[in-house]
C-alpha positions as a printed NumPy array, in Angstrom:
array([[30.071,  7.602, 93.058],
       [29.875, 10.494, 95.509],
       [33.427, 11.55 , 94.945],
       [32.851, 11.953, 91.042],
       [29.774, 14.15 , 91.694],
       [31.66 , 16.427, 93.994],
       [34.436, 16.673, 91.459],
       [31.926, 17.726, 88.778],
       [30.316, 20.297, 91.01 ],
       [33.349, 21.703, 92.442],
       [34.971, 21.613, 89.019],
       [32.045, 23.456, 87.364],
       [31.882, 26.091, 90.016],
       [35.668, 26.809, 89.867],
       [35.674, 26.529, 85.993],
       [33.244, 29.352, 85.655],
       [34.863, 31.601, 88.195],
       [38.374, 31.043, 86.797],
       [36.993, 31.615, 83.163],
       [35.898, 35.018, 84.523],
       [39.456, 35.729, 85.831],
       [40.882, 34.604, 82.629],
       [38.723, 36.976, 80.449],
       [39.177, 39.902, 82.99 ],
       [42.907, 39.492, 82.992],
       [42.998, 38.953, 79.162],
       [40.962, 41.944, 78.469],
       [43.074, 44.003, 80.775],
       [46.167, 42.893, 79.082],
       [44.787, 43.476, 75.722],
       [43.753, 46.965, 76.553],
       [47.305, 47.9  , 77.919],
       [48.782, 46.686, 74.586],
       [46.43 , 49.136, 72.787],
       [44.169, 46.349, 71.125],
       [40.849, 47.952, 69.722],
       [37.645, 47.456, 71.488],
       [36.413, 45.56 , 68.283],
       [39.092, 43.094, 68.367],
       [39.061, 42.586, 71.994],
       [35.233, 41.468, 71.561],
       [35.949, 39.367, 68.628],
       [39.298, 37.585, 69.701],
       [39.768, 38.188, 73.483],
       [36.285, 37.677, 74.687],
       [35.451, 35.019, 72.026],
       [38.439, 33.078, 73.11 ],
       [38.056, 33.483, 76.739],
       [34.486, 32.419, 76.969],
       [35.449, 29.244, 74.812],
       [38.451, 28.514, 77.129],
       [36.615, 25.961, 79.253],
       [35.479, 24.028, 76.285],
       [39.066, 24.229, 74.668],
       [40.662, 22.967, 78.032],
       [38.103, 20.326, 78.794],
       [37.997, 18.898, 75.404],
       [41.951, 18.932, 75.053],
       [42.318, 17.012, 78.305],
       [39.556, 14.531, 77.36 ],
       [41.304, 13.718, 74.136],
       [44.665, 13.514, 75.922],
       [43.404, 11.026, 78.552],
       [41.771,  8.78 , 75.84 ],
       [38.221, 10.19 , 76.017],
       [37.713, 11.832, 72.606],
       [33.983, 11.103, 72.813],
       [33.566, 13.381, 75.691],
       [35.634, 15.958, 73.778],
       [33.386, 15.844, 70.737],
       [30.271, 15.864, 72.875],
       [31.308, 18.997, 74.768],
       [32.173, 21.01 , 71.503],
       [28.917, 20.096, 69.872],
       [26.838, 20.16 , 72.958],
       [28.275, 23.61 , 73.712],
       [27.26 , 24.79 , 70.345],
       [23.689, 23.616, 70.706],
       [23.604, 25.077, 74.238],
       [24.811, 28.482, 73.157],
       [22.16 , 28.935, 70.474],
       [19.19 , 27.214, 71.924],
       [19.662, 27.646, 75.741],
       [21.671, 30.969, 75.972],
       [20.292, 32.907, 72.969],
       [16.772, 31.534, 73.625],
       [17.032, 32.935, 77.431],
       [18.665, 36.156, 76.409],
       [15.903, 36.925, 73.882],
       [13.344, 36.297, 76.698],
       [15.043, 38.796, 78.794],
       [15.214, 41.311, 75.989],
       [14.681, 40.858, 72.186],
       [17.999, 40.788, 70.431],
       [18.713, 43.201, 67.538],
       [21.945, 42.844, 65.13 ],
       [23.303, 45.747, 63.599],
       [26.875, 45.046, 63.297],
       [28.164, 44.186, 59.771],
       [31.037, 42.025, 61.023],
       [28.6  , 39.795, 62.991],
       [26.312, 39.527, 60.081],
       [29.38 , 38.522, 57.809],
       [30.309, 35.816, 60.561],
       [26.815, 34.132, 60.5  ],
       [27.445, 32.49 , 57.093],
       [30.948, 31.786, 58.035],
       [29.653, 29.671, 61.067],
       [27.199, 27.857, 58.868],
       [29.896, 26.978, 56.469],
       [32.284, 25.857, 59.423],
       [29.56 , 23.52 , 60.612],
       [28.919, 22.139, 57.361],
       [32.737, 21.323, 56.957],
       [33.152, 19.67 , 60.29 ],
       [29.968, 17.46 , 59.34 ],
       [31.487, 16.622, 56.015],
       [35.03 , 15.501, 57.594],
       [33.084, 13.109, 59.95 ],
       [31.097, 11.423, 57.21 ],
       [33.553,  8.603, 57.375],
       [32.95 ,  8.242, 61.28 ],
       [36.487,  9.351, 61.935],
       [37.816, 12.872, 62.696],
       [41.699, 12.097, 62.232],
       [44.615, 14.209, 62.535],
       [44.799, 15.621, 59.08 ],
       [41.025, 16.384, 59.461],
       [41.907, 18.468, 62.654],
       [44.639, 20.24 , 60.85 ],
       [42.131, 21.447, 58.189],
       [39.881, 22.732, 61.06 ],
       [42.77 , 24.445, 62.792],
       [43.87 , 25.878, 59.455],
       [40.493, 27.349, 58.729],
       [40.452, 28.703, 62.251],
       [43.846, 30.546, 61.828],
       [42.425, 31.957, 58.348],
       [39.586, 33.191, 60.181],
       [41.71 , 34.772, 62.918],
       [43.672, 36.754, 60.438],
       [40.478, 37.728, 58.625],
       [38.931, 39.042, 62.002],
       [41.972, 41.135, 62.746],
       [41.761, 42.512, 59.152],
       [37.941, 43.232, 59.501],
       [38.581, 44.716, 63.108],
       [40.977, 47.293, 61.58 ],
       [38.944, 48.062, 58.586],
       [35.555, 48.525, 60.508],
       [37.177, 50.283, 63.581],
       [33.645, 51.972, 64.417],
       [31.632, 49.069, 63.851],
       [28.524, 48.781, 66.428],
       [29.86 , 45.769, 67.952],
       [33.089, 47.285, 68.726],
       [31.114, 50.575, 70.079],
       [29.227, 48.148, 72.372],
       [32.379, 46.363, 73.615],
       [34.155, 49.748, 74.315],
       [31.153, 51.02 , 76.439],
       [31.365, 47.764, 78.58 ],
       [35.182, 47.631, 79.149],
       [36.383, 49.111, 82.336],
       [39.804, 50.794, 82.585],
       [42.35 , 48.336, 83.748],
       [43.203, 48.923, 87.506],
       [46.928, 48.48 , 88.872],
       [49.876, 47.744, 87.218],
       [50.483, 45.423, 84.23 ],
       [51.938, 42.729, 86.37 ],
       [48.452, 42.678, 88.259],
       [46.775, 41.92 , 84.985],
       [49.289, 39.367, 84.125],
       [49.002, 37.58 , 87.505],
       [45.134, 37.637, 87.167],
       [45.342, 36.027, 83.564],
       [47.846, 33.321, 84.866],
       [45.941, 32.572, 87.923],
       [42.636, 32.268, 85.985],
       [44.366, 30.129, 83.277],
       [45.909, 27.605, 86.194],
       [42.681, 27.255, 87.825],
       [40.856, 26.854, 84.572],
       [43.086, 23.839, 83.747],
       [42.797, 22.364, 87.468],
       [39.137, 22.557, 87.527],
       [38.76 , 21.303, 83.87 ],
       [40.867, 18.242, 84.984],
       [38.398, 17.662, 88.081],
       [35.352, 18.075, 85.673],
       [36.601, 15.532, 83.091],
       [37.782, 13.053, 85.809],
       [34.367, 13.23 , 87.46 ],
       [32.465, 12.983, 84.074],
       [34.402,  9.999, 83.03 ],
       [34.103,  8.123, 86.332],
       [30.052,  8.494, 86.231],
       [29.884,  7.502, 82.68 ],
       [31.897,  4.308, 83.212],
       [30.18 ,  3.673, 86.547],
       [26.645,  4.025, 85.139],
       [27.491,  2.556, 81.75 ],
       [26.386,  5.889, 80.033],
       [28.33 ,  6.869, 76.598],
       [30.898,  9.63 , 77.475],
       [29.36 , 11.25 , 74.434],
       [26.065, 11.78 , 76.304],
       [27.812, 13.256, 79.448],
       [29.7  , 15.618, 77.092],
       [26.633, 16.851, 75.355],
       [24.699, 17.42 , 78.578],
       [26.376, 18.021, 81.945],
       [29.965, 19.103, 80.649],
       [28.367, 21.074, 77.734],
       [26.039, 23.11 , 79.965],
       [28.573, 23.668, 82.65 ],
       [31.298, 24.913, 80.27 ],
       [28.852, 27.219, 78.628],
       [27.978, 29.087, 81.709],
       [30.516, 31.896, 81.101],
       [28.683, 32.573, 77.713],
       [25.227, 32.418, 79.528],
       [26.304, 34.999, 82.207],
       [27.933, 37.299, 79.972],
       [25.023, 37.2  , 77.228],
       [22.373, 37.75 , 79.766],
       [24.12 , 40.542, 81.482],
       [24.893, 42.347, 78.074],
       [21.175, 41.901, 77.081],
       [19.827, 43.506, 80.376],
       [22.257, 46.421, 79.661],
       [20.963, 46.538, 75.994],
       [24.308, 45.424, 74.668],
       [22.765, 43.165, 71.943],
       [25.88 , 42.987, 69.772],
       [27.921, 41.56 , 72.728],
       [25.199, 38.903, 73.423],
       [25.052, 37.841, 69.988],
       [28.7  , 38.086, 69.533],
       [29.573, 35.981, 72.314],
       [27.613, 33.139, 70.995],
       [28.966, 33.424, 67.309],
       [32.557, 33.857, 68.331],
       [32.035, 30.994, 70.846],
       [30.625, 28.476, 68.355],
       [33.333, 29.282, 65.717],
       [35.791, 28.584, 68.302],
       [34.152, 25.342, 69.447],
       [33.598, 24.02 , 65.826],
       [36.956, 24.746, 64.44 ],
       [39.393, 25.232, 67.371],
       [38.216, 22.913, 70.045],
       [37.293, 20.025, 67.789],
       [40.519, 20.677, 65.908],
       [42.686, 20.467, 69.022],
       [41.12 , 17.488, 70.304],
       [41.379, 15.739, 67.015],
       [45.092, 16.488, 66.597],
       [45.696, 15.151, 70.127],
       [43.873, 11.87 , 69.516],
       [41.809, 10.673, 66.514],
       [38.122, 10.615, 67.17 ],
       [35.974,  7.875, 66.304],
       [32.542,  9.337, 65.626],
       [29.528,  7.191, 66.907],
       [26.881,  6.927, 64.025],
       [24.338,  8.464, 66.449],
       [26.381, 11.606, 66.516],
       [26.073, 12.256, 62.809],
       [22.141, 11.21 , 62.806],
       [21.198, 13.051, 65.95 ],
       [23.658, 15.653, 67.107],
       [25.011, 17.052, 63.974],
       [21.778, 17.618, 62.392],
       [20.365, 19.355, 65.593],
       [23.487, 21.522, 65.557],
       [23.179, 22.253, 61.812],
       [19.411, 23.072, 62.199],
       [20.035, 25.602, 64.932],
       [22.93 , 27.114, 63.176],
       [20.796, 27.674, 60.081],
       [18.108, 28.988, 62.354],
       [20.608, 31.529, 63.845],
       [21.723, 32.578, 60.271],
       [18.21 , 33.139, 59.392],
       [17.207, 34.905, 62.388],
       [20.491, 37.063, 62.807],
       [21.315, 37.966, 59.277],
       [18.196, 40.037, 58.619],
       [17.735, 39.788, 54.942],
       [15.108, 42.706, 55.102],
       [16.942, 44.908, 57.407],
       [18.58 , 44.23 , 60.954],
       [18.772, 40.721, 62.351],
       [16.517, 40.086, 65.38 ],
       [15.517, 37.539, 67.602],
       [12.207, 38.327, 69.519],
       [10.742, 36.667, 72.401],
       [ 8.654, 34.298, 70.59 ],
       [11.517, 33.089, 68.644],
       [13.508, 32.85 , 71.806],
       [10.844, 30.646, 73.442],
       [11.028, 28.411, 70.182],
       [14.709, 28.061, 70.753],
       [14.278, 27.043, 74.415],
       [11.783, 24.596, 73.301],
       [14.182, 23.045, 71.032],
       [16.716, 22.829, 73.758],
       [14.191, 21.137, 76.002],
       [13.335, 18.499, 73.283],
       [16.791, 17.827, 72.44 ],
       [17.67 , 17.127, 76.092],
       [14.789, 14.948, 76.637],
       [16.047, 12.854, 73.775],
       [19.533, 12.582, 75.273],
       [18.047, 11.723, 78.677],
       [15.918,  9.012, 76.911],
       [18.963,  7.598, 75.274],
       [20.981,  7.461, 78.509],
       [18.002,  5.72 , 80.299],
       [17.915,  3.228, 77.361],
       [21.593,  2.562, 78.026],
       [20.975,  1.879, 81.527],
       [18.157, -0.991, 80.566]])
């Protein structure tokens, strides 16, 4: 059991580090191709911070562990809202001025409802996955259109201020990008192997492992970038990280996993995990949309989100312990 634990710990450390490399390389390449700061924030950073979930879930599905893939996607969404935004709001209350981010909040709510509806028959099959991927592609096209239309949106301004001028030649940026991607895949492979070995050895559902250890681990890039952004006063980046990542997880990560291997959905996922994810998504919508002005998450609301995360984690731990009895 020691080797799987080491594989998870080393995998998580390298995963977070390689995700940072991948994001830095992708941002530098995007800047050199003249991509606007708003599009870099919406597409490059959003995709980059979700790359760990995407690779881990894809490998899990390909290796016949779709439960781990689904748990990773849904667990990451719950972690992003309850833990990351909750902790970030405690560091500094968050305000959302960006019109684009406020438009994406209801889109995220609809995407969450869509994936729940597709799983009502306890199966996320190939055609269900294609629907999710088609919606994801449509949203990506819409994001590009909105990015060009609102070039001076406050989210783009925040990203522009946070971006550093690329150093060295284009080849250097490409090497960083490719190195990050290779290490990302390798560390994800180690993480998936360790998680599956522990789940099988202890008789714990791979969904539970995906919802807890793997989900929190793959969400560490979002946690780091959001907290740092909040400390700098870049509220839009902190909020945008979570919205973009959750959209990627719900549509692309789940869609890719389902297209590789049909996912049999455990009934407990529909009665426990999906309702929690839906509740937190609606809470994010209500707090972030700002029906009477700008959206805002204050410290009290951040503490409430953290309390929700602690309660949900306690339920998962209790379920895991019941499985060992």
